Biopython code that builds the backbone (N, CA, C, O; Angstrom):
import numpy as np
from Bio.PDB.StructureBuilder import StructureBuilder

atoms = [
    (1, "MET", "N", (-4.024, -90.100, 105.994)),
    (1, "MET", "CA", (-5.368, -90.550, 105.522)),
    (1, "MET", "C", (-5.828, -89.563, 104.446)),
    (1, "MET", "O", (-5.658, -88.351, 104.574)),
    (2, "ILE", "N", (-6.410, -90.115, 103.393)),
    (2, "ILE", "CA", (-6.879, -89.277, 102.287)),
    (2, "ILE", "C", (-8.409, -89.479, 102.168)),
    (2, "ILE", "O", (-8.961, -90.368, 102.816)),
    (3, "GLU", "N", (-9.078, -88.676, 101.361)),
    (3, "GLU", "CA", (-10.501, -88.695, 101.222)),
    (3, "GLU", "C", (-11.021, -90.086, 100.886)),
    (3, "GLU", "O", (-12.030, -90.531, 101.434)),
    (4, "LYS", "N", (-10.317, -90.777, 99.971)),
    (4, "LYS", "CA", (-10.772, -92.159, 99.655)),
    (4, "LYS", "C", (-10.840, -93.054, 100.858)),
    (4, "LYS", "O", (-11.739, -93.891, 100.940)),
    (5, "ASP", "N", (-9.935, -92.918, 101.792)),
    (5, "ASP", "CA", (-9.913, -93.775, 102.999)),
    (5, "ASP", "C", (-11.182, -93.458, 103.880)),
    (5, "ASP", "O", (-11.822, -94.362, 104.416)),
    (6, "VAL", "N", (-11.496, -92.192, 103.994)),
    (6, "VAL", "CA", (-12.679, -91.812, 104.734)),
    (6, "VAL", "C", (-13.890, -92.364, 104.046)),
    (6, "VAL", "O", (-14.782, -92.882, 104.718)),
    (7, "GLU", "N", (-13.969, -92.280, 102.738)),
    (7, "GLU", "CA", (-15.118, -92.763, 101.990)),
    (7, "GLU", "C", (-15.258, -94.315, 102.148)),
    (7, "GLU", "O", (-16.371, -94.814, 102.307)),
    (8, "ARG", "N", (-14.204, -95.019, 102.105)),
    (8, "ARG", "CA", (-14.203, -96.495, 102.281)),
    (8, "ARG", "C", (-14.752, -96.786, 103.670)),
    (8, "ARG", "O", (-15.600, -97.664, 103.827)),
    (9, "ARG", "N", (-14.287, -96.072, 104.666)),
    (9, "ARG", "CA", (-14.739, -96.366, 106.028)),
    (9, "ARG", "C", (-16.198, -96.026, 106.159)),
    (9, "ARG", "O", (-16.936, -96.751, 106.826)),
    (10, "LEU", "N", (-16.640, -94.954, 105.550)),
    (10, "LEU", "CA", (-18.096, -94.579, 105.597)),
    (10, "LEU", "C", (-18.943, -95.757, 105.021)),
    (10, "LEU", "O", (-19.947, -96.172, 105.600)),
    (11, "CYS", "N", (-18.490, -96.255, 103.879)),
    (11, "CYS", "CA", (-19.245, -97.324, 103.221)),
    (11, "CYS", "C", (-19.288, -98.602, 104.096)),
    (11, "CYS", "O", (-20.313, -99.271, 104.225)),
    (12, "ALA", "N", (-18.093, -98.899, 104.695)),
    (12, "ALA", "CA", (-18.022, -100.071, 105.573)),
    (12, "ALA", "C", (-18.949, -99.979, 106.794)),
    (12, "ALA", "O", (-19.602, -100.943, 107.195)),
    (13, "LEU", "N", (-18.969, -98.755, 107.365)),
    (13, "LEU", "CA", (-19.783, -98.524, 108.538)),
    (13, "LEU", "C", (-21.293, -98.592, 108.167)),
    (13, "LEU", "O", (-22.123, -99.110, 108.913)),
    (14, "ALA", "N", (-21.573, -98.067, 107.036)),
    (14, "ALA", "CA", (-22.993, -98.126, 106.581)),
    (14, "ALA", "C", (-23.473, -99.570, 106.446)),
    (14, "ALA", "O", (-24.581, -99.910, 106.862)),
    (15, "ARG", "N", (-22.635, -100.400, 105.869)),
    (15, "ARG", "CA", (-22.911, -101.804, 105.718)),
    (15, "ARG", "C", (-23.121, -102.469, 107.114)),
    (15, "ARG", "O", (-24.063, -103.231, 107.331)),
    (16, "ARG", "N", (-22.191, -102.136, 108.040)),
    (16, "ARG", "CA", (-22.207, -102.628, 109.407)),
    (16, "ARG", "C", (-23.508, -102.291, 110.085)),
    (16, "ARG", "O", (-24.045, -103.098, 110.843)),
    (17, "HIS", "N", (-24.021, -101.107, 109.821)),
    (17, "HIS", "CA", (-25.279, -100.622, 110.391)),
    (17, "HIS", "C", (-26.496, -101.129, 109.626)),
    (17, "HIS", "O", (-27.603, -100.660, 109.889)),
    (18, "GLY", "N", (-26.345, -102.055, 108.700)),
    (18, "GLY", "CA", (-27.399, -102.617, 107.946)),
    (18, "GLY", "C", (-27.908, -101.766, 106.763)),
    (18, "GLY", "O", (-29.010, -101.982, 106.259)),
    (19, "GLY", "N", (-27.092, -100.810, 106.340)),
    (19, "GLY", "CA", (-27.462, -99.890, 105.257)),
    (19, "GLY", "C", (-26.468, -99.960, 104.085)),
    (19, "GLY", "O", (-25.689, -100.897, 103.912)),
    (20, "VAL", "N", (-26.569, -98.913, 103.325)),
    (20, "VAL", "CA", (-25.740, -98.803, 102.109)),
    (20, "VAL", "C", (-25.452, -97.337, 101.886)),
    (20, "VAL", "O", (-26.308, -96.488, 102.133)),
    (21, "ALA", "N", (-24.242, -97.027, 101.417)),
    (21, "ALA", "CA", (-23.767, -95.669, 101.047)),
    (21, "ALA", "C", (-23.532, -95.614, 99.584)),
    (21, "ALA", "O", (-22.480, -96.042, 99.108)),
    (22, "LEU", "N", (-24.465, -95.106, 98.859)),
    (22, "LEU", "CA", (-24.374, -95.089, 97.374)),
    (22, "LEU", "C", (-23.732, -93.858, 96.908)),
    (22, "LEU", "O", (-23.974, -92.768, 97.427)),
    (23, "LYS", "N", (-22.885, -94.025, 95.897)),
    (23, "LYS", "CA", (-22.220, -92.792, 95.279)),
    (23, "LYS", "C", (-23.320, -91.958, 94.521)),
    (23, "LYS", "O", (-24.180, -92.537, 93.857)),
    (24, "TRP", "N", (-23.281, -90.708, 94.624)),
    (24, "TRP", "CA", (-24.254, -89.863, 94.014)),
    (24, "TRP", "C", (-23.567, -88.984, 92.981)),
    (24, "TRP", "O", (-22.722, -88.164, 93.341)),
    (25, "THR", "N", (-23.899, -89.130, 91.739)),
    (25, "THR", "CA", (-23.398, -88.309, 90.681)),
    (25, "THR", "C", (-24.617, -87.677, 90.007)),
    (25, "THR", "O", (-25.666, -88.308, 89.879)),
    (26, "SER", "N", (-24.466, -86.446, 89.588)),
    (26, "SER", "CA", (-25.508, -85.679, 88.907)),
    (26, "SER", "C", (-24.943, -84.963, 87.734)),
    (26, "SER", "O", (-24.529, -83.809, 87.849)),
    (27, "PRO", "N", (-24.912, -85.631, 86.572)),
    (27, "PRO", "CA", (-24.294, -84.928, 85.424)),
    (27, "PRO", "C", (-24.876, -83.587, 85.154)),
    (27, "PRO", "O", (-26.088, -83.375, 85.107)),
    (28, "GLY", "N", (-23.954, -82.697, 84.980)),
    (28, "GLY", "CA", (-24.438, -81.294, 84.693)),
    (28, "GLY", "C", (-24.634, -80.438, 85.969)),
    (28, "GLY", "O", (-24.932, -79.248, 85.868)),
    (29, "THR", "N", (-24.469, -81.036, 87.156)),
    (29, "THR", "CA", (-24.619, -80.309, 88.395)),
    (29, "THR", "C", (-23.383, -80.499, 89.201)),
    (29, "THR", "O", (-23.084, -81.602, 89.658)),
    (30, "MET", "N", (-22.639, -79.397, 89.382)),
    (30, "MET", "CA", (-21.370, -79.425, 90.208)),
    (30, "MET", "C", (-21.765, -79.358, 91.667)),
    (30, "MET", "O", (-22.741, -78.698, 92.025)),
    (31, "GLY", "N", (-20.984, -80.062, 92.536)),
    (31, "GLY", "CA", (-21.093, -79.862, 93.958)),
    (31, "GLY", "C", (-22.032, -80.705, 94.718)),
    (31, "GLY", "O", (-22.197, -80.526, 95.924)),
    (32, "VAL", "N", (-22.689, -81.668, 94.018)),
    (32, "VAL", "CA", (-23.605, -82.535, 94.817)),
    (32, "VAL", "C", (-22.838, -83.340, 95.825)),
    (32, "VAL", "O", (-21.667, -83.635, 95.588)),
    (33, "PRO", "N", (-23.452, -83.729, 96.984)),
    (33, "PRO", "CA", (-22.736, -84.552, 97.977)),
    (33, "PRO", "C", (-22.221, -85.865, 97.369)),
    (33, "PRO", "O", (-22.767, -86.352, 96.378)),
    (34, "ASP", "N", (-21.215, -86.408, 97.944)),
    (34, "ASP", "CA", (-20.560, -87.602, 97.415)),
    (34, "ASP", "C", (-21.426, -88.866, 97.583)),
    (34, "ASP", "O", (-21.486, -89.694, 96.674)),
    (35, "ARG", "N", (-22.099, -89.020, 98.742)),
    (35, "ARG", "CA", (-22.787, -90.236, 99.094)),
    (35, "ARG", "C", (-24.172, -90.010, 99.648)),
    (35, "ARG", "O", (-24.433, -89.028, 100.343)),
    (36, "LEU", "N", (-25.054, -90.933, 99.329)),
    (36, "LEU", "CA", (-26.417, -90.982, 99.948)),
    (36, "LEU", "C", (-26.332, -92.207, 100.854)),
    (36, "LEU", "O", (-26.167, -93.337, 100.396)),
    (37, "VAL", "N", (-26.450, -91.945, 102.144)),
    (37, "VAL", "CA", (-26.348, -93.115, 103.129)),
    (37, "VAL", "C", (-27.726, -93.436, 103.578)),
    (37, "VAL", "O", (-28.374, -92.668, 104.289)),
    (38, "PHE", "N", (-28.195, -94.659, 103.126)),
    (38, "PHE", "CA", (-29.491, -95.149, 103.473)),
    (38, "PHE", "C", (-29.336, -96.160, 104.630)),
    (38, "PHE", "O", (-28.598, -97.139, 104.517)),
    (39, "LEU", "N", (-30.061, -95.896, 105.761)),
    (39, "LEU", "CA", (-29.966, -96.774, 106.894)),
    (39, "LEU", "C", (-31.351, -97.334, 107.291)),
    (39, "LEU", "O", (-32.371, -96.737, 106.947)),
    (40, "PRO", "N", (-31.396, -98.416, 107.974)),
    (40, "PRO", "CA", (-32.691, -98.988, 108.379)),
    (40, "PRO", "C", (-33.517, -97.914, 109.131)),
    (40, "PRO", "O", (-32.998, -97.001, 109.773)),
    (41, "GLY", "N", (-34.885, -98.111, 108.989)),
    (41, "GLY", "CA", (-35.762, -97.179, 109.637)),
    (41, "GLY", "C", (-36.072, -95.966, 108.771)),
    (41, "GLY", "O", (-36.578, -94.971, 109.289)),
    (42, "GLY", "N", (-35.790, -96.011, 107.480)),
    (42, "GLY", "CA", (-36.073, -94.927, 106.643)),
    (42, "GLY", "C", (-35.152, -93.746, 106.787)),
    (42, "GLY", "O", (-35.518, -92.654, 106.353)),
    (43, "ARG", "N", (-34.007, -93.888, 107.356)),
    (43, "ARG", "CA", (-33.079, -92.775, 107.547)),
    (43, "ARG", "C", (-32.188, -92.626, 106.343)),
    (43, "ARG", "O", (-31.629, -93.600, 105.838)),
    (44, "LEU", "N", (-32.061, -91.397, 105.886)),
    (44, "LEU", "CA", (-31.263, -91.008, 104.757)),
    (44, "LEU", "C", (-30.334, -89.817, 105.091)),
    (44, "LEU", "O", (-30.799, -88.818, 105.640)),
    (45, "TYR", "N", (-29.118, -89.905, 104.789)),
    (45, "TYR", "CA", (-28.175, -88.834, 105.050)),
    (45, "TYR", "C", (-27.445, -88.486, 103.768)),
    (45, "TYR", "O", (-26.956, -89.359, 103.052)),
    (46, "LEU", "N", (-27.380, -87.169, 103.490)),
    (46, "LEU", "CA", (-26.522, -86.715, 102.347)),
    (46, "LEU", "C", (-25.184, -86.358, 102.907)),
    (46, "LEU", "O", (-25.044, -85.526, 103.804)),
    (47, "VAL", "N", (-24.170, -87.040, 102.326)),
    (47, "VAL", "CA", (-22.845, -86.890, 102.900)),
    (47, "VAL", "C", (-21.785, -86.395, 101.916)),
    (47, "VAL", "O", (-21.585, -86.988, 100.856)),
    (48, "GLU", "N", (-21.112, -85.311, 102.275)),
    (48, "GLU", "CA", (-19.940, -84.806, 101.563)),
    (48, "GLU", "C", (-18.713, -85.335, 102.267)),
    (48, "GLU", "O", (-18.478, -85.008, 103.431)),
    (49, "VAL", "N", (-17.941, -86.130, 101.596)),
    (49, "VAL", "CA", (-16.776, -86.739, 102.196)),
    (49, "VAL", "C", (-15.572, -85.831, 101.948)),
    (49, "VAL", "O", (-15.376, -85.316, 100.847)),
    (50, "LYS", "N", (-14.774, -85.649, 102.996)),
    (50, "LYS", "CA", (-13.537, -84.840, 102.925)),
    (50, "LYS", "C", (-12.420, -85.642, 103.635)),
    (50, "LYS", "O", (-12.651, -86.519, 104.467)),
    (51, "ARG", "N", (-11.196, -85.260, 103.233)),
    (51, "ARG", "CA", (-10.032, -85.797, 103.974)),
    (51, "ARG", "C", (-10.075, -85.125, 105.354)),
    (51, "ARG", "O", (-10.709, -84.080, 105.499)),
    (52, "PRO", "N", (-9.437, -85.680, 106.338)),
    (52, "PRO", "CA", (-9.383, -85.065, 107.690)),
    (52, "PRO", "C", (-8.981, -83.600, 107.617)),
    (52, "PRO", "O", (-7.903, -83.251, 107.135)),
    (53, "GLY", "N", (-9.871, -82.760, 108.106)),
    (53, "GLY", "CA", (-9.583, -81.309, 108.130)),
    (53, "GLY", "C", (-9.998, -80.575, 106.794)),
    (53, "GLY", "O", (-9.888, -79.353, 106.691)),
    (54, "GLY", "N", (-10.467, -81.351, 105.801)),
    (54, "GLY", "CA", (-10.854, -80.799, 104.541)),
    (54, "GLY", "C", (-12.170, -79.965, 104.631)),
    (54, "GLY", "O", (-12.979, -80.140, 105.542)),
    (55, "ARG", "N", (-12.328, -79.106, 103.695)),
    (55, "ARG", "CA", (-13.482, -78.209, 103.675)),
    (55, "ARG", "C", (-14.147, -78.236, 102.256)),
    (55, "ARG", "O", (-13.460, -78.410, 101.249)),
    (56, "PRO", "N", (-15.453, -78.065, 102.207)),
    (56, "PRO", "CA", (-16.138, -78.081, 100.903)),
    (56, "PRO", "C", (-15.708, -76.824, 100.015)),
    (56, "PRO", "O", (-15.408, -75.749, 100.536)),
    (57, "ARG", "N", (-15.699, -77.027, 98.713)),
    (57, "ARG", "CA", (-15.473, -75.942, 97.803)),
    (57, "ARG", "C", (-16.725, -75.064, 97.715)),
    (57, "ARG", "O", (-17.810, -75.463, 98.138)),
    (58, "GLU", "N", (-16.558, -73.907, 97.180)),
    (58, "GLU", "CA", (-17.665, -72.948, 97.046)),
    (58, "GLU", "C", (-18.843, -73.521, 96.288)),
    (58, "GLU", "O", (-19.984, -73.253, 96.665)),
    (59, "SER", "N", (-18.620, -74.311, 95.217)),
    (59, "SER", "CA", (-19.699, -74.915, 94.437)),
    (59, "SER", "C", (-20.440, -75.932, 95.292)),
    (59, "SER", "O", (-21.658, -76.066, 95.173)),
    (60, "GLN", "N", (-19.726, -76.650, 96.150)),
    (60, "GLN", "CA", (-20.327, -77.617, 97.084)),
    (60, "GLN", "C", (-21.175, -76.898, 98.119)),
    (60, "GLN", "O", (-22.305, -77.307, 98.387)),
    (61, "LYS", "N", (-20.633, -75.812, 98.714)),
    (61, "LYS", "CA", (-21.320, -75.086, 99.668)),
    (61, "LYS", "C", (-22.679, -74.537, 99.166)),
    (61, "LYS", "O", (-23.677, -74.523, 99.886)),
    (62, "ALA", "N", (-22.660, -74.086, 97.885)),
    (62, "ALA", "CA", (-23.818, -73.558, 97.259)),
    (62, "ALA", "C", (-24.979, -74.660, 97.158)),
    (62, "ALA", "O", (-26.146, -74.390, 97.442)),
    (63, "ILE", "N", (-24.574, -75.873, 96.747)),
    (63, "ILE", "CA", (-25.545, -76.922, 96.649)),
    (63, "ILE", "C", (-25.979, -77.304, 98.041)),
    (63, "ILE", "O", (-27.165, -77.544, 98.267)),
    (64, "HIS", "N", (-25.077, -77.367, 98.965)),
    (64, "HIS", "CA", (-25.444, -77.734, 100.357)),
    (64, "HIS", "C", (-26.473, -76.730, 100.940)),
    (64, "HIS", "O", (-27.427, -77.143, 101.600)),
    (65, "ARG", "N", (-26.288, -75.476, 100.708)),
    (65, "ARG", "CA", (-27.273, -74.461, 101.169)),
    (65, "ARG", "C", (-28.589, -74.682, 100.466)),
    (65, "ARG", "O", (-29.636, -74.641, 101.112)),
    (66, "ARG", "N", (-28.579, -74.919, 99.138)),
    (66, "ARG", "CA", (-29.824, -75.146, 98.416)),
    (66, "ARG", "C", (-30.603, -76.352, 98.953)),
    (66, "ARG", "O", (-31.811, -76.269, 99.171)),
    (67, "LEU", "N", (-29.894, -77.486, 99.167)),
    (67, "LEU", "CA", (-30.475, -78.645, 99.705)),
    (67, "LEU", "C", (-30.947, -78.464, 101.108)),
    (67, "LEU", "O", (-31.969, -79.036, 101.487)),
    (68, "GLY", "N", (-30.248, -77.694, 101.897)),
    (68, "GLY", "CA", (-30.624, -77.421, 103.274)),
    (68, "GLY", "C", (-31.903, -76.616, 103.347)),
    (68, "GLY", "O", (-32.717, -76.842, 104.242)),
    (69, "ARG", "N", (-32.103, -75.681, 102.429)),
    (69, "ARG", "CA", (-33.304, -74.874, 102.377)),
    (69, "ARG", "C", (-34.488, -75.736, 102.000)),
    (69, "ARG", "O", (-35.624, -75.361, 102.290)),
    (70, "LEU", "N", (-34.271, -76.883, 101.363)),
    (70, "LEU", "CA", (-35.365, -77.821, 101.048)),
    (70, "LEU", "C", (-35.612, -78.794, 102.179)),
    (70, "LEU", "O", (-36.479, -79.662, 102.080)),
    (71, "GLY", "N", (-34.847, -78.652, 103.263)),
    (71, "GLY", "CA", (-35.018, -79.606, 104.355)),
    (71, "GLY", "C", (-34.132, -80.839, 104.371)),
    (71, "GLY", "O", (-34.366, -81.792, 105.114)),
    (72, "TRP", "N", (-33.060, -80.790, 103.491)),
    (72, "TRP", "CA", (-32.129, -81.918, 103.401)),
    (72, "TRP", "C", (-30.713, -81.399, 103.733)),
    (72, "TRP", "O", (-29.973, -80.940, 102.862)),
    (73, "PRO", "N", (-30.382, -81.493, 105.000)),
    (73, "PRO", "CA", (-29.025, -81.079, 105.415)),
    (73, "PRO", "C", (-27.955, -81.948, 104.810)),
    (73, "PRO", "O", (-28.151, -83.153, 104.650)),
    (74, "VAL", "N", (-26.866, -81.380, 104.483)),
    (74, "VAL", "CA", (-25.678, -82.134, 104.028)),
    (74, "VAL", "C", (-24.699, -82.233, 105.136)),
    (74, "VAL", "O", (-24.361, -81.227, 105.759)),
    (75, "HIS", "N", (-24.222, -83.431, 105.407)),
    (75, "HIS", "CA", (-23.226, -83.643, 106.456)),
    (75, "HIS", "C", (-21.894, -83.761, 105.862)),
    (75, "HIS", "O", (-21.637, -84.636, 105.036)),
    (76, "VAL", "N", (-21.030, -82.885, 106.272)),
    (76, "VAL", "CA", (-19.605, -82.889, 105.789)),
    (76, "VAL", "C", (-18.813, -83.791, 106.752)),
    (76, "VAL", "O", (-18.637, -83.502, 107.936)),
    (77, "VAL", "N", (-18.358, -84.879, 106.171)),
    (77, "VAL", "CA", (-17.703, -85.932, 107.039)),
    (77, "VAL", "C", (-16.229, -86.087, 106.673)),
    (77, "VAL", "O", (-15.859, -86.385, 105.538)),
    (78, "ASP", "N", (-15.394, -85.864, 107.725)),
    (78, "ASP", "CA", (-13.986, -86.088, 107.531)),
    (78, "ASP", "C", (-13.544, -87.199, 108.505)),
    (78, "ASP", "O", (-12.356, -87.517, 108.539)),
    (79, "ASP", "N", (-14.448, -87.801, 109.298)),
    (79, "ASP", "CA", (-14.210, -88.936, 110.132)),
    (79, "ASP", "C", (-15.472, -89.749, 110.182)),
    (79, "ASP", "O", (-16.438, -89.354, 110.834)),
    (80, "ALA", "N", (-15.486, -90.882, 109.507)),
    (80, "ALA", "CA", (-16.701, -91.715, 109.409)),
    (80, "ALA", "C", (-17.173, -92.205, 110.774)),
    (80, "ALA", "O", (-18.372, -92.272, 111.048)),
    (81, "ASP", "N", (-16.189, -92.552, 111.639)),
    (81, "ASP", "CA", (-16.584, -93.047, 112.946)),
    (81, "ASP", "C", (-17.292, -92.012, 113.779)),
    (81, "ASP", "O", (-18.265, -92.312, 114.472)),
    (82, "VAL", "N", (-16.789, -90.762, 113.707)),
    (82, "VAL", "CA", (-17.449, -89.697, 114.441)),
    (82, "VAL", "C", (-18.811, -89.447, 113.863)),
    (82, "VAL", "O", (-19.743, -89.219, 114.634)),
    (83, "PHE", "N", (-19.001, -89.473, 112.550)),
    (83, "PHE", "CA", (-20.258, -89.276, 111.940)),
    (83, "PHE", "C", (-21.272, -90.284, 112.430)),
    (83, "PHE", "O", (-22.372, -89.926, 112.853)),
    (84, "PHE", "N", (-20.875, -91.609, 112.367)),
    (84, "PHE", "CA", (-21.818, -92.633, 112.812)),
    (84, "PHE", "C", (-22.116, -92.513, 114.281)),
    (84, "PHE", "O", (-23.256, -92.760, 114.676)),
    (85, "ALA", "N", (-21.153, -92.144, 115.132)),
    (85, "ALA", "CA", (-21.440, -91.936, 116.567)),
    (85, "ALA", "C", (-22.462, -90.794, 116.717)),
    (85, "ALA", "O", (-23.295, -90.853, 117.622)),
    (86, "SER", "N", (-22.427, -89.795, 115.893)),
    (86, "SER", "CA", (-23.317, -88.665, 116.053)),
    (86, "SER", "C", (-24.731, -88.975, 115.627)),
    (86, "SER", "O", (-25.654, -88.288, 116.064)),
    (87, "ILE", "N", (-24.952, -90.001, 114.774)),
    (87, "ILE", "CA", (-26.318, -90.269, 114.237)),
    (87, "ILE", "C", (-26.883, -91.533, 114.910)),
    (87, "ILE", "O", (-28.025, -91.899, 114.633)),
    (88, "ASP", "N", (-26.112, -92.216, 115.791)),
    (88, "ASP", "CA", (-26.659, -93.432, 116.412)),
    (88, "ASP", "C", (-27.934, -93.254, 117.087)),
    (88, "ASP", "O", (-28.740, -94.184, 117.113)),
    (89, "GLY", "N", (-28.188, -92.105, 117.650)),
    (89, "GLY", "CA", (-29.422, -91.846, 118.374)),
    (89, "GLY", "C", (-30.572, -91.426, 117.511)),
    (89, "GLY", "O", (-31.691, -91.315, 118.012)),
    (90, "ASP", "N", (-30.359, -91.187, 116.249)),
    (90, "ASP", "CA", (-31.424, -90.718, 115.300)),
    (90, "ASP", "C", (-32.433, -91.756, 115.141)),
    (90, "ASP", "O", (-33.398, -91.571, 114.400)),
]
sb = StructureBuilder()
sb.init_structure("model")
sb.init_model(0)
sb.init_chain("A")
sb.init_seg("    ")
for serial, (resi, resn, name, xyz) in enumerate(atoms, 1):
    if name == "N":
        sb.init_residue(resn, " ", resi, " ")
    sb.init_atom(name, np.array(xyz, "f"), 0.0, 1.0, " ", f" {name:<3s}", serial, name[0])
structure = sb.get_structure()
């Protein structure tokens, strides 16, 4: 399984949960999370997608820390099913 497979599964599960997982690009800013996952009930998740066992690069970690300090945690997801199981109670 590669990162693209995890990302496809994440998008499919977002749709199944009544939401959408939009690609996030920020020209001129390296390291922003890959997807913004919008779910019913006003739930928003910032998601960095990785292949199974993958880890964020230093530039990504820096942005994740910055967003976290602003109150927006970034979820590093290498298994979309596990991610959705972890947020089902939110």
